[in-house]
C-alpha positions in Angstrom: -21.5 2.0 -17.7 -18.3 2.5 -15.9 -15.3 3.7 -18.0 -13.3 0.4 -17.4 -16.4 -1.6 -18.5 -16.9 0.6 -21.5 -13.3 0.0 -22.4 -13.8 -3.7 -22.0 -16.9 -3.8 -24.2 -15.0 -1.9 -26.9 -12.0 -4.3 -26.6 -14.3 -7.3 -27.0 -16.0 -6.0 -30.2 -12.6 -5.0 -31.5 -11.3 -8.5 -30.9 -14.4 -10.0 -32.6 -14.2 -7.7 -35.6 -10.4 -8.2 -36.2 -11.0 -11.9 -35.7 -12.3 -12.2 -39.3 -9.0 -11.0 -40.7 -7.2 -13.4 -38.4 -9.4 -16.2 -39.7 -8.4 -15.3 -43.3 -4.7 -15.5 -42.3 -5.2 -18.9 -40.7 -7.0 -20.2 -43.8 -4.0 -19.6 -45.9 -2.4 -22.8 -44.5 -5.0 -24.6 -42.5 -8.1 -26.1 -44.2 -11.5 -24.7 -43.0 -12.6 -27.8 -41.2 -9.2 -28.3 -39.7 -9.3 -24.8 -38.3 -12.7 -25.5 -36.8 -11.5 -28.7 -35.2 -8.4 -26.9 -33.8 -10.6 -24.1 -32.4 -13.1 -26.2 -30.6 -10.6 -28.8 -29.4 -8.6 -26.1 -27.7 -11.8 -24.4 -26.5 -12.9 -27.6 -24.9 -9.7 -29.1 -23.5 -8.7 -29.1 -20.7 -11.5 -26.7 -19.6 -14.2 -29.4 -19.5 -12.4 -30.9 -16.6 -12.6 -27.7 -14.5 -15.8 -25.9 -15.7 -19.1 -27.3 -14.6 -21.6 -28.5 -17.2 -24.7 -26.3 -17.5 -27.6 -28.0 -15.6 -29.7 -28.9 -18.6 -30.1 -32.1 -20.7 -27.0 -33.0 -22.7 -29.2 -33.1 -25.8 -29.8 -29.4 -25.6 -26.1 -28.7 -25.1 -25.3 -31.0 -28.1 -27.9 -29.2 -30.3 -26.4 -25.8 -29.2 -22.9 -26.9 -30.0 -23.9 -28.4 -33.4 -25.7 -25.2 -34.5 -23.8 -22.3 -33.1 -20.3 -23.9 -33.3 -20.0 -26.8 -35.7 -22.4 -25.6 -38.4 -21.9 -21.8 -38.0 -18.1 -21.9 -38.0 -17.8 -24.8 -40.5 -19.9 -22.8 -42.9 -18.2 -19.5 -42.1 -14.6 -20.9 -42.5 -15.5 -22.7 -45.7 -17.3 -19.7 -47.1 -14.4 -17.4 -46.4 -12.0 -19.9 -48.0 -14.2 -20.3 -51.1 -14.7 -16.7 -51.7 -15.8 -14.1 -49.1 -13.6 -11.2 -47.9 -13.0 -10.8 -44.2 -14.8 -7.5 -44.0 -17.9 -8.7 -45.8 -18.0 -11.9 -43.7 -18.1 -9.8 -40.5 -21.1 -8.0 -42.0 -23.1 -10.8 -43.4 -22.8 -12.9 -40.2 -24.8 -10.1 -38.4 -27.9 -11.3 -40.2 -28.1 -13.8 -37.3 -30.2 -11.2 -35.5 -33.0 -11.5 -38.1 -32.7 -15.3 -38.4 -33.1 -15.4 -34.6 -36.2 -13.4 -34.9 -37.7 -15.5 -37.7 -36.9 -18.8 -35.9 -38.2 -17.5 -32.6 -41.5 -16.7 -34.4 -41.7 -20.2 -36.0 -40.5 -22.3 -33.0 -41.3 -20.2 -30.0 -44.5 -18.5 -31.2 -43.0 -15.0 -30.8 -44.4 -12.2 -32.9 -42.0 -9.8 -34.7 -42.6 -6.1 -34.3 -43.0 -3.9 -37.4 -39.6 -2.4 -36.6 -38.0 -5.8 -36.7 -39.5 -6.5 -40.1 -38.5 -3.1 -41.4 -35.0 -3.6 -40.1 -34.8 -7.1 -41.7 -35.9 -5.8 -45.1 -33.3 -3.1 -45.0 -30.5 -5.4 -43.9 -31.3 -8.0 -46.6 -31.3 -5.2 -49.1 -27.7 -4.7 -48.2 -27.1 -8.5 -48.7 -28.7 -8.2 -52.1 -26.3 -5.4 -53.0 -23.4 -7.7 -52.1 -24.9 -10.4 -54.3 -24.9 -8.0 -57.3 -21.2 -7.6 -57.0 -20.2 -11.3 -57.1 -16.6 -11.5 -58.5 -13.1 -11.0 -57.3 -13.1 -11.6 -53.6 -16.8 -12.5 -53.5 -18.4 -15.6 -54.9 -22.1 -16.6 -54.8 -21.3 -19.9 -53.1 -19.3 -18.1 -50.5 -22.1 -15.6 -49.9 -24.7 -18.4 -49.6 -22.5 -20.3 -47.1 -22.1 -17.1 -45.0 -25.9 -16.6 -45.0 -26.3 -20.3 -43.9 -23.8 -19.7 -41.1 -25.8 -16.7 -39.9 -28.9 -18.9 -40.0 -27.1 -21.6 -37.9 -26.1 -18.9 -35.4 -29.8 -17.8 -35.2 -30.8 -21.4 -34.5 -28.2 -21.6 -31.8 -29.6 -18.5 -30.2 -33.0 -20.0 -30.1 -31.6 -23.1 -28.4 -29.7 -20.9 -26.0 -32.9 -19.2 -25.0 -34.6 -22.6 -24.5 -31.6 -23.6 -22.3 -32.1 -20.4 -20.2 -35.8 -21.2 -19.8 -35.1 -24.8 -18.8 -32.3 -24.1 -16.3 -33.2 -23.4 -12.7 -30.7 -20.5 -12.7 -29.1 -18.5 -15.5 -26.5 -20.9 -17.2 -22.8 -20.0 -17.1 -22.1 -18.7 -20.6 -18.5 -19.9 -20.4 -19.6 -23.3 -19.4 -22.0 -23.4 -22.3 -19.2 -22.4 -24.7 -16.8 -25.0 -23.3 -19.3 -27.9 -23.3 -20.8 -26.8 -26.6 -17.3 -26.8 -28.1 -16.9 -30.4 -26.9 -20.0 -31.5 -28.8 -19.0 -29.5 -31.9 -15.8 -31.6 -32.3 -17.1 -35.0 -33.4 -19.2 -33.8 -36.4 -16.5 -31.4 -37.6 -13.8 -34.1 -37.3 -15.9 -36.8 -39.1 -16.8 -34.4 -42.0 -13.1 -33.3 -42.3 -11.8 -36.9 -42.4 -14.5 -38.0 -44.9 -14.3 -35.1 -47.3 -10.6 -34.1 -47.2 -8.4 -36.3 -45.0 -5.1 -35.4 -46.7 -5.6 -31.7 -46.4 -6.8 -32.1 -42.9 -3.7 -34.0 -41.8 -1.3 -31.7 -43.7 -2.9 -28.7 -42.1 -1.2 -29.6 -38.8 2.2 -30.5 -40.2 4.8 -27.7 -40.6 2.5 -24.9 -39.2 4.2 -21.5 -39.5 4.0 -18.9 -36.8 1.2 -16.9 -38.5 -1.0 -20.0 -38.5 -0.2 -20.8 -34.9 -0.8 -17.2 -33.9 -4.2 -17.1 -35.7 -5.4 -20.3 -34.0 -4.3 -19.0 -30.6 -6.1 -15.7 -31.3 -9.3 -17.4 -32.4 -9.4 -19.8 -29.5 -8.1 -17.8 -26.5 -9.0 -14.2 -27.3 -12.1 -14.4 -29.5 -13.7 -17.5 -28.0 -12.8 -18.0 -24.4 -11.9 -14.4 -23.3 -14.5 -12.8 -25.6 -17.4 -14.9 -24.4 -16.4 -14.9 -20.7 -15.9 -11.1 -20.6 -19.2 -10.5 -22.6 -21.2 -12.7 -20.2 -19.7 -10.7 -17.3 -20.9 -7.5 -18.9 -24.4 -9.0 -19.4 -24.5 -10.0 -15.8 -23.7 -6.4 -14.7 -25.7 -4.4 -17.1 -29.1 -4.7 -19.0 -28.9 -6.4 -22.4 -30.2 -3.1 -23.9 -27.0 -1.4 -22.7 -24.5 -4.1 -23.8 -26.0 -5.5 -27.0 -25.6 -2.3 -29.1 -21.8 -2.6 -29.0 -22.1 -5.6 -31.4 -23.0 -3.0 -34.1 -19.3 -2.1 -34.1 -18.2 -5.6 -35.0 -18.6 -5.1 -38.8 -16.9 -1.7 -38.5 -13.8 -3.2 -36.8 -14.1 -6.1 -39.3 -13.7 -3.8 -42.3 -10.9 -1.8 -40.6 -9.1 -5.0 -39.6 -9.3 -6.5 -43.0 -8.1 -3.2 -44.6 -5.1 -2.9 -42.3 -4.1 -6.6 -42.0 -5.0 -7.9 -45.4 -5.1 -4.8 -47.6 -8.7 -5.4 -48.6 -10.1 -2.4 -50.6 -13.2 -0.5 -49.3 -15.2 0.1 -52.5 -18.2 2.4 -52.4 -20.7 -0.5 -52.8 -19.2 -2.2 -49.7 -19.8 1.0 -47.7 -23.3 1.3 -49.0 -24.1 -2.4 -48.3 -22.6 -2.0 -44.8 -24.7 1.1 -44.2 -27.9 -0.8 -45.2 -27.2 -3.8 -42.9 -26.1 -1.7 -39.9 -29.1 0.6 -40.4 -31.3 -2.4 -40.4 -29.7 -3.6 -37.2 -30.1 -0.2 -35.6 -33.8 0.0 -36.6 -34.3 -3.5 -35.1 -32.5 -2.5 -31.9 -33.5 1.1 -31.4 -36.6 1.6 -33.5 -39.3 1.2 -30.7 -37.4 3.7 -28.5 -36.5 6.3 -31.1 -39.8 6.5 -33.0 -42.4 5.6 -30.5 -44.6 8.4 -29.3 -43.8 9.6 -25.8 -46.7 8.9 -23.4 -48.1 11.8 -21.5 -47.5 11.4 -17.8 -50.7 11.2 -15.8 -50.7 12.6 -12.3 -51.6 9.9 -9.8 -54.8 10.4 -7.8 -54.3 12.0 -4.5 -53.9 9.6 -1.7 -56.4 9.7 1.1 -55.2 11.3 4.4 
């Protein structure tokens, strides 16, 4: 990977990691569902008028937007508001890798490798450790909502794979983000107006600069720039080269929450993080690191 692309990859995962602390700042004044509506409204408009819709059925784009945007971020924002620290949220959400594997096995008939199963067991052991320390900045409801958000992301990944298989050419990731955001808006808006209309409306009156800045960061840096730049890297390099950078998202998540929010880094958080990241590493690198090297066999001599 070229140095400028390496710097770009590190910048993206830094933006995505710090994003969790920014979300926490935004939630101080804006309700979780209002933050979701603002994010996807600004991610959809005016871009839907300029960015071509992916050439797949609208029902698939709607399902993608419902799962990976409306459900994932509705649950994520609500869970962080109810009781999950920014650092732990960045960690728990990475369970989407294993939910993707499980749902692919059920819906697409894919078979998980022993390394994927071992990695999942180790990662969920880290989640269990988080569950044992409910209290303070962690609540059981918040933890369960974050796990559900990771499951929604996993479901969205499966739909994204189906979209790639259905499309004649590789779909434009930015187009999928913009149009998926459009379909995420109605369910988020309806739920917000039904469950908490007063808080929803008051969230957008008298916004301070911190809230405005957090919304701008979430929409333009984390969503539009992050996904567009990431898709550009995936187009240039193999997935196996680009994907490992996401392992740094929880690292930057904990650092960002410690610097911006003053969240403490207790020993149990470090142990839980180590278990989850180790599980992700085993899932990603296990077959290459621990497989036996095959002996090279000399090819038969070619006839003269």
